[in-house]
Backbone as JSON, one array per atom type, in Angstrom:
{
  "sequence": "XXXXXXXXXXXXXXXXXXXXXXXXXXXXXXXXXXXXXXXXXXXXXXXXXXXXXXXXXXXXXXXXXXXXXXXXXXXXXXXXXXXXXXXXXXXXXXXXXXXXXXXXXXXXXXXXXXXXXXXXXXXXXXXXXXXXXXXXXXXXXXXXXXXXXXXXXXXXXXXXXXXXXXXXXXXXXXXXXXXXXXXXXXXXXXXXXXXXXXXXXXXXXXXXXXXXXXXXXXXXXXXXXXXXXXXXXXXXXXXXXXXXXXXXXXXXXXXXXXXXXXXXXXXXXXX",
  "N": [[0.84, -1.21, 0.0], [1.91, 1.23, 0.8], [3.87, 1.45, -1.15], [2.37, 1.85, -3.45], [1.38, 4.42, -2.86], [3.71, 5.94, -2.95], [4.4, 5.68, -5.61], [2.18, 6.94, -6.8], [2.57, 9.54, -5.88], [4.96, 10.19, -7.21], [4.07, 10.18, -9.83], [2.31, 12.33, -9.77], [4.07, 14.48, -9.24], [5.63, 14.33, -11.53], [3.76, 14.98, -13.45], [3.2, 17.58, -12.68], [5.69, 18.76, -13.13], [5.94, 18.49, -15.93], [3.83, 20.09, -16.69], [4.68, 22.6, -15.75], [6.95, 22.95, -17.4], [5.72, 23.07, -19.9], [4.19, 25.41, -19.57], [6.22, 27.3, -19.26], [7.37, 27.16, -21.79], [5.28, 28.11, -23.32], [5.17, 30.72, -22.34], [7.64, 31.75, -23.18], [7.3, 31.61, -25.95], [5.18, 33.4, -26.26], [6.43, 35.77, -25.46], [8.35, 36.05, -27.44], [6.68, 36.33, -29.65], [5.43, 38.73, -28.98], [7.62, 40.51, -28.99], [8.33, 40.36, -31.68], [6.04, 41.46, -32.8], [6.15, 44.09, -31.81], [8.48, 44.96, -33.11], [7.73, 44.73, -35.78], [5.65, 46.59, -35.84], [7.04, 48.94, -35.23], [8.73, 49.11, -37.42], [6.88, 49.42, -39.42], [5.8, 51.87, -38.73], [7.85, 53.67, -39.04], [8.98, 56.43, -40.97], [9.44, 56.19, -44.46], [12.35, 56.75, -46.51], [12.43, 59.59, -48.57], [12.07, 59.14, -51.98], [14.09, 60.08, -54.67], [13.27, 61.19, -57.8], [15.13, 60.63, -60.4], [14.91, 60.51, -63.1], [13.9, 62.67, -64.85], [16.08, 64.47, -64.67], [18.24, 62.96, -65.65], [17.3, 62.49, -68.22], [17.3, 65.08, -69.27], [20.02, 65.54, -69.19], [20.97, 63.65, -71.02], [19.73, 64.6, -73.32], [20.97, 67.0, -73.61], [19.86, 69.41, -72.84], [20.0, 72.46, -71.61], [18.33, 74.2, -70.09], [16.35, 72.49, -68.96], [18.05, 70.79, -67.62], [19.16, 72.45, -65.64], [16.82, 73.05, -64.24], [15.85, 70.57, -63.39], [17.72, 69.05, -61.98], [18.54, 69.74, -59.41], [17.61, 68.43, -57.08], [18.74, 65.88, -57.26], [21.51, 66.42, -57.27], [21.84, 67.51, -54.74], [21.27, 65.39, -53.07], [22.33, 63.36, -50.59], [22.11, 60.63, -50.47], [22.1, 59.69, -53.0], [23.9, 58.02, -55.68], [27.38, 58.68, -55.69], [28.85, 59.0, -58.05], [26.88, 59.69, -59.91], [25.98, 62.14, -58.9], [28.29, 63.71, -59.16], [28.66, 63.65, -61.94], [26.35, 64.95, -62.87], [26.52, 67.43, -61.54], [28.83, 68.53, -62.71], [27.97, 68.68, -65.35], [25.86, 70.49, -65.06], [27.27, 72.72, -64.23], [28.63, 73.37, -66.56], [26.43, 74.07, -68.1], [25.51, 76.36, -66.75], [27.73, 77.96, -67.2], [27.62, 78.31, -69.97], [25.42, 79.92, -70.04], [26.44, 82.19, -69.03], [26.59, 82.52, -66.32], [28.8, 82.69, -64.15], [29.4, 82.48, -61.38], [27.54, 80.58, -60.36], [28.25, 78.42, -61.88], [30.82, 77.95, -60.9], [30.09, 77.26, -58.29], [28.83, 74.77, -58.68], [30.96, 73.26, -59.67], [32.45, 73.32, -57.36], [30.92, 71.61, -55.73], [31.25, 69.14, -57.05], [34.01, 68.81, -56.7], [34.2, 68.66, -53.95], [33.1, 66.18, -53.56], [34.9, 64.61, -54.95], [38.09, 65.35, -54.81], [40.11, 64.91, -56.66], [39.6, 65.38, -59.3], [40.86, 66.26, -62.14], [40.09, 67.5, -64.56], [37.89, 69.0, -63.75], [39.02, 70.72, -61.85], [40.66, 72.18, -63.59], [38.73, 73.34, -65.24], [37.32, 74.9, -63.36], [39.36, 76.62, -62.61], [39.68, 78.06, -64.97], [37.25, 79.4, -65.01], [37.53, 81.02, -62.71], [39.65, 82.59, -63.58], [38.54, 84.0, -65.72], [36.75, 85.45, -64.27], [38.4, 87.17, -63.04], [39.79, 86.52, -60.8], [42.74, 85.87, -60.13], [44.33, 84.63, -58.22], [42.91, 82.39, -57.1], [42.49, 81.04, -59.47], [45.11, 80.4, -60.3], [45.79, 78.7, -58.21], [44.01, 76.52, -58.63], [44.86, 75.62, -61.18], [47.49, 74.95, -60.54], [47.1, 72.86, -58.65], [45.85, 71.01, -60.29], [47.91, 70.38, -62.07], [49.68, 69.17, -60.28], [48.28, 66.84, -59.7], [48.13, 65.67, -62.21], [50.76, 65.77, -64.03], [51.05, 65.78, -66.76], [48.88, 66.91, -67.94], [47.7, 68.72, -70.49], [46.14, 71.15, -70.84], [45.94, 72.17, -68.22], [48.66, 72.55, -67.6], [49.4, 74.46, -69.55], [47.73, 76.61, -68.92], [48.51, 77.16, -66.28], [51.19, 77.94, -66.65], [50.91, 80.19, -68.35], [49.35, 81.93, -66.77], [50.99, 82.26, -64.57], [53.16, 83.66, -65.7], [51.82, 85.96, -66.43], [51.1, 87.04, -63.93], [53.64, 87.47, -62.92], [54.56, 89.48, -64.64], [52.78, 91.53, -63.99], [53.49, 91.91, -61.32], [56.13, 92.8, -61.67], [55.75, 95.25, -62.95], [54.39, 96.63, -60.95], [56.36, 96.74, -59.03], [57.99, 98.65, -60.04], [56.49, 101.08, -60.52], [54.04, 101.01, -59.22], [53.56, 100.77, -56.46], [52.28, 99.52, -53.3], [50.32, 101.16, -50.69], [51.61, 100.76, -48.33], [54.75, 100.08, -46.68], [56.28, 97.47, -47.85], [58.64, 96.26, -47.18], [59.14, 96.67, -44.51], [56.83, 96.31, -43.02], [54.91, 94.73, -40.42], [52.42, 93.86, -39.95], [50.05, 91.27, -40.31], [47.95, 91.44, -42.25], [48.87, 93.38, -44.0], [51.17, 92.18, -44.92], [50.0, 90.12, -46.33], [48.72, 91.57, -48.33], [50.95, 92.69, -49.64], [52.04, 90.4, -50.72], [50.4, 89.67, -52.76], [49.59, 90.33, -56.0], [47.14, 91.35, -57.02], [45.87, 92.34, -54.74], [47.68, 94.27, -54.04], [47.32, 96.06, -56.15], [44.64, 96.84, -55.67], [44.95, 98.02, -53.13], [46.66, 100.16, -53.71], [45.02, 101.62, -55.47], [42.82, 102.21, -53.86], [44.04, 103.88, -51.96], [44.86, 106.0, -53.62], [42.42, 106.95, -54.74], [41.04, 107.61, -52.43], [42.65, 109.67, -51.41], [42.24, 111.59, -53.39], [39.44, 112.06, -53.16], [39.2, 112.96, -50.52], [40.8, 115.25, -50.65], [39.5, 116.84, -52.62], [36.96, 117.15, -51.46], [37.65, 118.29, -49.0], [38.64, 120.74, -49.82], [36.38, 122.19, -50.35], [34.86, 121.85, -48.06], [36.27, 121.69, -45.16], [35.7, 120.25, -42.77], [34.09, 118.16, -43.67], [35.92, 116.9, -45.29], [37.77, 115.97, -43.38], [36.11, 114.18, -42.08], [35.73, 112.25, -44.04], [38.31, 111.22, -44.19], [38.55, 110.1, -41.66], [36.71, 108.1, -41.99], [38.07, 106.49, -43.83], [40.23, 105.74, -42.22], [38.87, 104.24, -40.33], [37.99, 102.16, -41.93], [40.44, 100.9, -42.56], [41.23, 100.05, -40.0], [39.16, 98.28, -39.39], [39.48, 96.45, -41.46], [41.98, 95.36, -40.79], [41.37, 94.18, -38.33], [39.48, 92.24, -38.98], [40.78, 90.54, -40.66], [41.78, 87.25, -41.39], [39.78, 86.05, -39.96], [37.19, 83.52, -39.87], [35.61, 82.96, -42.93], [36.17, 85.49, -43.86], [36.78, 87.65, -46.56], [39.31, 89.11, -47.94], [39.93, 90.32, -50.38], [37.39, 90.93, -51.46], [36.47, 92.7, -49.5], [38.23, 94.84, -49.86], [37.7, 95.48, -52.52], [35.02, 96.3, -52.34], [35.35, 98.6, -50.8], [36.84, 100.21, -52.55], [34.98, 100.52, -54.64], [33.04, 101.99, -53.29], [34.44, 104.39, -52.77], [34.97, 105.24, -55.38], [32.44, 105.86, -56.19], [32.1, 108.22, -54.89], [33.66, 110.05, -56.18], [33.85, 113.15, -57.73], [31.47, 114.04, -56.66]],
  "CA": [[0.0, 0.0, 0.0], [2.83, 2.37, 0.86], [4.55, 1.51, -2.43], [1.44, 2.5, -4.4], [1.32, 5.86, -2.56], [4.95, 6.57, -3.44], [4.31, 5.79, -7.08], [1.19, 7.99, -7.13], [3.21, 10.85, -5.63], [5.91, 10.42, -8.29], [3.3, 10.5, -11.03], [1.79, 13.69, -9.61], [5.19, 15.42, -9.4], [6.02, 14.29, -12.94], [2.75, 15.73, -14.2], [3.41, 18.99, -12.35], [6.91, 19.2, -13.81], [5.64, 18.63, -17.36], [2.96, 21.25, -16.83], [5.53, 23.79, -15.59], [7.78, 23.08, -18.6], [4.86, 23.54, -20.99], [3.83, 26.8, -19.31], [7.4, 28.1, -19.55], [7.53, 27.21, -23.24], [4.25, 29.02, -23.82], [5.56, 32.08, -21.97], [8.73, 32.15, -24.08], [6.72, 31.82, -27.27], [4.41, 34.65, -26.21], [7.38, 36.89, -25.4], [8.94, 36.19, -28.77], [5.65, 36.87, -30.53], [5.24, 40.13, -28.62], [8.78, 41.27, -29.46], [8.21, 40.44, -33.13], [4.96, 42.38, -33.12], [6.65, 45.45, -31.58], [9.45, 45.28, -34.17], [6.98, 44.93, -37.02], [4.91, 47.85, -35.73], [8.0, 50.04, -35.3], [9.19, 49.21, -38.8], [5.78, 49.94, -40.24], [5.51, 53.25, -38.38], [8.95, 54.54, -39.4], [8.77, 57.01, -42.3], [10.39, 55.74, -45.47], [13.11, 57.82, -47.1], [11.84, 60.11, -49.79], [12.78, 58.71, -53.17], [14.32, 61.14, -55.64], [13.05, 60.77, -59.19], [16.25, 61.16, -61.17], [14.67, 60.32, -64.53], [13.89, 63.94, -65.61], [17.43, 65.03, -64.72], [19.05, 62.15, -66.57], [16.78, 62.72, -69.57], [17.8, 66.39, -69.69], [21.46, 65.38, -69.4], [21.13, 62.92, -72.28], [19.27, 65.44, -74.42], [21.78, 68.21, -73.68], [18.95, 70.54, -72.68], [20.52, 73.23, -70.48], [17.25, 74.73, -69.25], [15.77, 71.39, -68.19], [19.1, 70.29, -66.73], [19.23, 73.36, -64.5], [15.57, 72.98, -63.49], [15.47, 69.23, -62.91], [18.8, 68.28, -61.35], [18.93, 70.23, -58.08], [17.31, 67.42, -56.05], [19.71, 64.79, -57.36], [22.83, 66.92, -56.88], [21.85, 67.75, -53.3], [20.84, 64.2, -52.32], [23.49, 62.62, -50.08], [21.88, 59.2, -50.63], [22.26, 59.33, -54.41], [25.26, 57.56, -56.02], [28.33, 59.79, -55.81], [29.22, 59.18, -59.46], [25.79, 60.4, -60.58], [25.98, 63.52, -58.42], [29.43, 64.38, -59.78], [28.39, 63.78, -63.38], [25.31, 65.96, -63.09], [27.03, 68.72, -61.08], [29.76, 69.02, -63.73], [27.17, 69.04, -66.52], [25.11, 71.72, -64.78], [28.25, 73.81, -64.21], [28.84, 73.76, -67.96], [25.21, 74.75, -68.54], [25.55, 77.71, -66.18], [28.8, 78.69, -67.89], [27.11, 78.7, -71.29], [24.46, 81.0, -69.83], [27.16, 83.35, -68.53], [26.48, 82.62, -64.86], [30.07, 82.11, -63.7], [29.37, 82.16, -59.96], [26.81, 79.33, -60.15], [29.08, 77.37, -62.49], [31.86, 77.66, -59.91], [29.46, 76.57, -57.15], [28.61, 73.36, -59.03], [32.28, 72.62, -59.69], [32.8, 73.14, -55.94], [30.23, 70.4, -55.26], [31.91, 67.98, -57.64], [35.34, 68.65, -56.11], [34.04, 68.19, -52.57], [32.85, 64.74, -53.65], [36.14, 63.97, -55.41], [39.07, 66.42, -55.02], [41.15, 64.53, -57.62], [39.09, 65.56, -60.66], [41.75, 67.22, -62.8], [39.34, 68.27, -65.55], [37.03, 69.95, -63.05], [39.92, 71.75, -61.32], [41.07, 73.04, -64.7], [37.55, 74.13, -65.66], [37.04, 75.92, -62.35], [40.43, 77.61, -62.71], [39.38, 78.94, -66.1], [36.15, 80.27, -64.59], [38.09, 82.03, -61.82], [40.49, 83.5, -64.37], [37.63, 84.88, -66.45], [36.13, 86.33, -63.28], [39.41, 88.12, -62.58], [40.4, 86.05, -59.55], [43.95, 85.16, -60.57], [44.89, 83.83, -57.12], [42.23, 81.09, -57.06], [42.72, 80.37, -60.76], [46.46, 79.82, -60.27], [45.74, 77.58, -57.27], [43.36, 75.38, -59.28], [45.74, 75.11, -62.22], [48.63, 74.3, -59.88], [46.67, 71.58, -58.09], [45.59, 70.1, -61.41], [49.21, 69.92, -62.57], [50.21, 68.24, -59.29], [47.58, 65.56, -59.85], [48.46, 65.11, -63.53], [51.79, 66.64, -64.6], [51.0, 65.75, -68.22], [47.61, 67.47, -68.41], [48.12, 69.82, -71.37], [45.43, 72.41, -70.59], [46.32, 72.67, -66.9], [50.04, 73.03, -67.7], [49.44, 75.69, -70.34], [47.07, 77.68, -68.16], [49.36, 77.5, -65.13], [52.37, 78.67, -67.13], [50.5, 81.5, -68.87], [48.9, 82.79, -65.68], [52.18, 82.58, -63.76], [53.89, 84.72, -66.4], [51.0, 87.18, -66.35], [51.24, 87.59, -62.58], [55.01, 87.97, -62.79], [54.64, 90.77, -65.35], [52.06, 92.51, -63.18], [54.34, 92.19, -60.16], [57.28, 93.6, -62.08], [55.28, 96.62, -63.19], [54.08, 97.23, -59.66], [57.61, 96.99, -58.31], [58.59, 99.86, -60.59], [55.73, 102.33, -60.36], [52.71, 100.81, -58.67], [53.76, 100.2, -55.14], [51.13, 99.69, -52.4], [50.4, 102.31, -49.79], [52.41, 100.39, -47.15], [56.13, 99.71, -46.95], [56.3, 96.0, -47.77], [59.93, 95.8, -46.64], [59.22, 96.82, -43.05], [55.57, 96.06, -42.33], [54.82, 93.52, -39.61], [51.02, 93.49, -39.84], [49.73, 90.13, -41.18], [47.12, 91.81, -43.38], [49.69, 94.11, -44.95], [52.03, 91.18, -45.56], [49.15, 89.41, -47.3], [48.54, 92.48, -49.45], [52.21, 92.79, -50.37], [52.35, 89.14, -51.41], [49.37, 89.36, -53.75], [49.57, 91.43, -56.96], [45.8, 91.94, -57.14], [45.61, 93.12, -53.54], [48.55, 95.45, -54.14], [46.64, 97.0, -57.04], [43.49, 97.38, -54.96], [45.43, 98.9, -52.06], [47.17, 101.4, -54.32], [43.9, 102.38, -56.02], [42.04, 102.73, -52.71], [44.77, 105.0, -51.39], [44.85, 107.11, -54.57], [41.07, 107.52, -54.86], [40.7, 108.24, -51.15], [43.37, 110.94, -51.35], [41.57, 112.51, -54.3], [38.13, 112.4, -52.61], [39.4, 113.77, -49.31], [41.35, 116.54, -51.05], [38.46, 117.63, -53.31], [35.91, 117.48, -50.49], [38.21, 119.19, -47.99], [38.8, 122.09, -50.38], [35.07, 122.85, -50.25], [34.34, 121.76, -46.68], [37.33, 121.03, -44.39], [35.15, 119.28, -41.81], [33.65, 116.98, -44.43], [37.14, 116.2, -45.72], [38.3, 115.24, -42.23], [35.2, 113.07, -41.82], [36.03, 111.19, -45.01], [39.58, 110.59, -43.82], [38.25, 109.22, -40.51], [36.04, 106.92, -42.56], [39.13, 105.64, -44.38], [40.97, 105.18, -41.09], [38.01, 103.2, -39.74], [38.04, 101.02, -42.85], [41.72, 100.21, -42.39], [41.2, 99.38, -38.69], [38.24, 97.14, -39.5], [40.14, 95.48, -42.35], [43.03, 94.68, -40.03], [40.77, 93.37, -37.26], [38.71, 91.12, -39.53], [41.64, 89.66, -41.46], [42.06, 85.95, -40.8], [38.59, 85.44, -39.38], [36.51, 82.56, -40.73], [34.7, 83.54, -43.9], [36.55, 86.84, -44.29], [37.34, 87.72, -47.92], [40.04, 90.38, -47.97], [39.82, 90.92, -51.71], [36.05, 91.51, -51.57], [36.43, 93.85, -48.6], [38.94, 95.95, -50.49], [36.96, 95.84, -53.73], [33.83, 97.06, -51.91], [35.8, 99.94, -50.37], [37.21, 100.97, -53.75], [33.73, 100.88, -55.34], [32.42, 103.06, -52.51], [35.2, 105.61, -52.99], [34.78, 105.66, -56.77], [31.1, 106.46, -56.27], [32.16, 109.56, -54.3], [34.46, 110.92, -57.02], [33.08, 114.13, -58.48], [30.24, 114.46, -55.97]],
  "C": [[0.88, 1.25, 0.0], [3.54, 2.57, -0.47], [3.66, 2.19, -3.47], [1.37, 4.0, -4.16], [2.56, 6.59, -3.08], [4.88, 6.75, -4.93], [3.3, 6.85, -7.5], [1.79, 9.39, -6.96], [4.19, 11.21, -6.76], [5.2, 10.83, -9.57], [2.81, 11.94, -10.97], [2.9, 14.72, -9.84], [5.67, 15.49, -10.86], [5.07, 15.11, -13.78], [2.91, 17.24, -13.95], [4.63, 19.56, -13.11], [6.65, 19.45, -15.3], [4.78, 19.86, -17.61], [3.75, 22.55, -16.73], [6.37, 24.04, -16.83], [6.96, 23.63, -19.76], [4.51, 25.02, -20.81], [5.0, 27.73, -19.62], [7.6, 28.26, -21.04], [6.52, 28.17, -23.85], [4.62, 30.46, -23.53], [6.65, 32.61, -22.89], [8.19, 32.47, -25.46], [5.93, 33.12, -27.33], [5.33, 35.87, -26.21], [8.0, 37.14, -26.76], [7.94, 36.8, -29.74], [5.42, 38.36, -30.26], [6.38, 41.01, -29.13], [8.72, 41.45, -30.97], [7.16, 41.46, -33.55], [5.4, 43.83, -32.93], [7.59, 45.88, -32.7], [8.73, 45.57, -35.48], [6.23, 46.25, -37.0], [5.85, 49.04, -35.87], [8.47, 50.25, -36.73], [8.12, 49.82, -39.68], [5.52, 51.41, -39.98], [6.62, 54.21, -38.75], [8.72, 55.11, -40.8], [9.83, 56.51, -43.27], [11.09, 56.95, -46.07], [12.45, 58.28, -48.4], [12.69, 59.71, -50.98], [12.9, 59.87, -54.15], [14.14, 60.57, -57.04], [14.12, 61.42, -60.05], [16.02, 61.11, -62.67], [14.64, 61.64, -65.31], [15.28, 64.56, -65.75], [18.29, 64.28, -65.73], [18.6, 62.34, -68.02], [17.29, 64.05, -70.12], [19.29, 66.32, -69.99], [21.72, 64.7, -70.74], [20.78, 63.79, -73.48], [20.13, 66.69, -74.6], [20.95, 69.48, -73.58], [19.34, 71.33, -71.43], [19.41, 73.69, -69.54], [16.65, 73.64, -68.38], [16.78, 70.81, -67.21], [19.18, 71.14, -65.47], [18.0, 73.22, -63.62], [15.36, 71.65, -62.79], [16.51, 68.53, -62.05], [19.18, 68.71, -59.94], [18.73, 69.16, -57.01], [18.34, 66.3, -56.07], [21.09, 65.24, -56.87], [22.92, 67.08, -55.36], [21.48, 66.56, -52.45], [22.05, 63.38, -51.9], [23.34, 61.12, -50.27], [22.07, 58.75, -52.08], [23.69, 58.87, -54.67], [26.2, 58.74, -56.28], [28.67, 60.06, -57.27], [28.15, 59.96, -60.21], [25.78, 61.87, -60.17], [27.11, 64.32, -59.07], [29.14, 64.67, -61.25], [27.41, 64.91, -63.66], [25.78, 67.35, -62.66], [27.96, 69.34, -62.12], [28.99, 69.47, -64.97], [26.4, 70.34, -66.28], [26.04, 72.93, -64.71], [28.51, 74.31, -65.63], [27.63, 74.51, -68.51], [25.17, 76.19, -68.01], [26.6, 78.56, -66.88], [28.33, 79.17, -69.25], [26.08, 79.84, -71.19], [25.13, 82.27, -69.3], [27.09, 83.54, -67.03], [27.7, 81.94, -64.23], [30.02, 81.68, -62.25], [28.65, 80.83, -59.7], [27.54, 78.16, -60.8], [30.19, 76.96, -61.52], [31.28, 76.89, -58.73], [29.22, 75.09, -57.45], [29.93, 72.61, -59.15], [32.78, 72.4, -58.26], [32.18, 71.85, -55.4], [30.93, 69.15, -55.77], [33.27, 67.73, -56.99], [35.28, 68.29, -54.63], [33.81, 66.68, -52.56], [34.09, 63.98, -54.1], [37.16, 65.06, -55.74], [40.12, 66.11, -56.09], [40.72, 64.72, -59.07], [39.87, 66.66, -61.37], [40.99, 68.1, -63.78], [38.48, 69.34, -64.88], [37.87, 71.06, -62.43], [40.34, 72.72, -62.42], [39.92, 73.93, -65.16], [37.24, 75.22, -64.65], [38.11, 77.01, -62.38], [40.18, 78.59, -63.86], [38.24, 79.89, -65.77], [36.67, 81.39, -63.67], [38.91, 83.06, -62.59], [39.62, 84.49, -65.14], [36.94, 85.86, -65.52], [37.11, 87.38, -62.78], [40.1, 87.72, -61.3], [41.62, 85.2, -59.91], [44.51, 84.24, -59.48], [44.25, 82.44, -57.09], [42.44, 80.32, -58.37], [44.08, 79.68, -60.76], [46.5, 78.62, -59.33], [45.13, 76.34, -57.91], [44.25, 74.78, -60.36], [46.93, 74.37, -61.61], [48.27, 72.95, -59.29], [46.39, 70.56, -59.17], [46.9, 69.52, -61.95], [49.86, 68.94, -61.58], [49.58, 66.86, -59.44], [47.94, 64.88, -61.16], [49.46, 66.02, -64.22], [51.75, 66.72, -66.13], [49.7, 66.33, -68.79], [47.91, 68.76, -69.18], [47.47, 71.15, -71.02], [45.84, 73.01, -69.25], [47.74, 73.24, -66.93], [50.12, 74.37, -68.42], [48.83, 76.86, -69.57], [47.93, 78.13, -66.98], [50.56, 78.34, -65.56], [51.99, 80.08, -67.58], [50.11, 82.44, -67.74], [50.06, 83.18, -64.77], [52.98, 83.72, -64.39], [53.14, 86.04, -66.32], [51.16, 87.85, -64.99], [52.64, 88.15, -62.36], [55.16, 89.33, -63.47], [53.94, 91.88, -64.56], [52.9, 92.92, -61.97], [55.53, 93.06, -60.5], [56.9, 95.05, -62.32], [55.0, 97.34, -61.87], [55.35, 97.59, -58.9], [58.25, 98.29, -58.77], [57.79, 101.11, -60.24], [54.34, 102.16, -59.78], [52.8, 100.15, -57.3], [52.51, 100.4, -54.28], [51.35, 100.86, -51.47], [51.26, 102.02, -48.56], [53.83, 100.06, -47.6], [56.27, 98.2, -46.75], [57.59, 95.47, -47.16], [59.96, 95.82, -45.12], [57.93, 96.45, -42.31], [55.58, 94.74, -41.57], [53.36, 93.06, -39.44], [50.72, 92.32, -40.8], [48.92, 90.53, -42.41], [47.94, 92.55, -44.43], [50.69, 93.19, -45.65], [51.26, 90.42, -46.63], [48.94, 90.27, -48.54], [49.81, 92.55, -50.3], [52.54, 91.54, -51.17], [51.36, 88.78, -52.5], [49.24, 90.52, -54.72], [48.21, 92.12, -57.08], [45.47, 92.81, -55.93], [46.48, 94.37, -53.51], [47.88, 96.51, -55.01], [45.46, 97.65, -56.34], [43.91, 98.37, -53.88], [45.89, 100.23, -52.62], [46.01, 102.26, -54.83], [43.02, 102.97, -54.91], [42.72, 103.97, -52.15], [44.71, 106.23, -52.3], [43.47, 107.78, -54.65], [40.66, 108.2, -53.56], [41.38, 109.6, -51.01], [42.68, 112.0, -52.2], [40.24, 112.99, -53.7], [38.28, 113.32, -51.4], [39.89, 115.17, -49.68], [40.28, 117.42, -51.68], [37.37, 118.07, -52.33], [36.41, 118.49, -49.47], [38.4, 120.6, -48.49], [37.51, 122.88, -50.28], [34.58, 122.92, -48.81], [35.37, 120.98, -45.86], [36.8, 119.97, -43.42], [34.71, 118.01, -42.51], [34.86, 116.18, -44.91], [37.74, 115.39, -44.59], [37.43, 114.03, -41.91], [35.45, 111.92, -42.78], [37.34, 110.49, -44.68], [39.39, 109.67, -42.61], [37.56, 107.95, -40.98], [37.07, 105.95, -43.15], [39.93, 104.98, -43.27], [40.18, 104.06, -40.42], [38.0, 101.95, -40.62], [39.32, 100.22, -42.65], [41.74, 99.43, -41.07], [40.3, 98.14, -38.74], [38.83, 96.03, -40.38], [41.19, 94.67, -41.6], [42.44, 93.74, -38.98], [40.09, 92.13, -37.8], [39.58, 90.14, -40.31], [41.94, 88.37, -40.71], [40.87, 85.29, -40.14], [37.91, 84.52, -40.39], [35.53, 83.28, -41.66], [35.08, 84.92, -44.4], [37.22, 86.79, -45.66], [38.0, 89.09, -48.07], [39.88, 91.07, -49.32], [38.45, 91.59, -51.89], [35.92, 92.76, -50.7], [37.08, 95.06, -49.24], [38.23, 96.41, -51.76], [35.73, 96.69, -53.38], [34.22, 98.49, -51.49], [36.16, 100.8, -51.57], [35.95, 101.41, -54.51], [33.04, 102.03, -54.62], [33.12, 104.39, -52.77], [35.0, 106.14, -54.41], [33.42, 106.33, -56.96], [31.1, 107.89, -55.73], [32.91, 110.55, -55.17], [33.55, 111.87, -57.8], [31.81, 114.6, -57.83], [30.46, 115.8, -55.29]]
}
């Protein structure tokens, strides 16, 4: 009788154990199902990336239609998810389209995009250098031609442009050394901005012209109204102080600052 009770107890415990195992398995399965459901819901609720329709841009590129290329390719060029090769190809093509329309600044901006994506594009460096040269920015033009030659010493256009522009700058510098000196003494100056001016033929020209036109304006105005003449000279002194203080700051364009000052002075001539 006792033996039967022991066996009954073992059966009961075995049944309990099996039941516990089954319940644990069901709990695990439920947890997995719940986790899967959460993941599926999260995936379904996440916004999908906006797809860029590149077909109109590519069609315009193939057709050589400048107007449609300019209008249709902005989204592709500015899409970081688009293939880099496509963005470069279209940016270079749009730069050429802008150039043909006479919009040099926007052509340069598109070449900038292509070169940020791949700085080793010799053809693009050469093309941008030619744009800078036509714009009158010999410093940036020479830099682009020089970098192109470094990347490909046998690139005919880059070599020819670099050599021609170098000779042009040398001739300008030689002329300035004789009779077009800047307003500062380049041999003794210690100011960084003045050293930068002395080392750049275009800035030397701007500095000399600013000084000459300012002298003329102050003299003519002062002859009629001494107080007004003194006020104009203080304005020039303030410009020089501001120019010196801003030089070297991020985004500061010394050439533009000086060009703007010269334009302002020229507008005052004869008033």
